[in-house]
N, C-alpha and C positions, 0 to 999 in steps of 0.2 A: 506410451507412457505418459499418465497425467502428471503435470508440471502447474506449478502455482506462479502468477506473476507479484509484479510486487507495486503497493501503491503508497505514497505517504499521505500520512492522518493526524493532524493535529489533536490533543490530549489537551482537555482544561482538565483540570484542578482544583480541588476546593482547598481552603487552608490544612485539614488533618489528612491532605492527600490522596484522596477519593477521586475516582474520576467520575465528573459530573455532564463533561460533554464530549464529542466526539466529531473531525469533520473533514472532510479531504481537503488534502493544499489546491489540487486543481480536480476537481471532474470529467471525468472521460481518463486523464494520462493516466498508464500504468505502464512498469517496467518491465521488457521480459527476465529470464529466468540468467539469463547473459546480461543483464544490463545492471545486477547488483551495484557495483561501485558506482555508476551512476548516481541512482536513488540515495546512495548514501552521500552523496556532493550533493546533491539539488539539497537534500534534506538539511545540511548547514547553511545551505541561504536565505531559509524562512526564517521569517521575524516573529517572532513569539514575544507573549507578555510573560509575567513574574509567573505566574502557575499556569504554563504552558510548558508543553512539550512535543518534538515529533519521533513517530513510530513508524518503520516501513515495515506494512504490513502485508503480511502472503494471503491470498485467495487465488481460487478459482474461477476464471475466468471464463462466462458462460459465453461467450462467440468464439471464443478459441478453444475452447472446450468440444462444443459442436461441431468445427472444422477439425479437427481431431480426430470427434469421433466418425464423422462421416468418409474420412480418410483413413481409417481404420487403425489410427494411431495408439489408440486407447483401447487397452485389455480390460 
């Protein structure tokens, strides 16, 4: 079964609330599906400016996908 990982992303907005930028909090750091609560705790620790927020983004980690495919876990 294909499962998504999580990563923390800082979203920067303009005065009207439109997204003008996105950046990873820690490039290379991702959370397994079972670590969602840890991602939420870490998101609270990120220092932000007034026009920023942290999002927990779901994504398909290509390295985990390839490893799962090789083992026959992904159908």
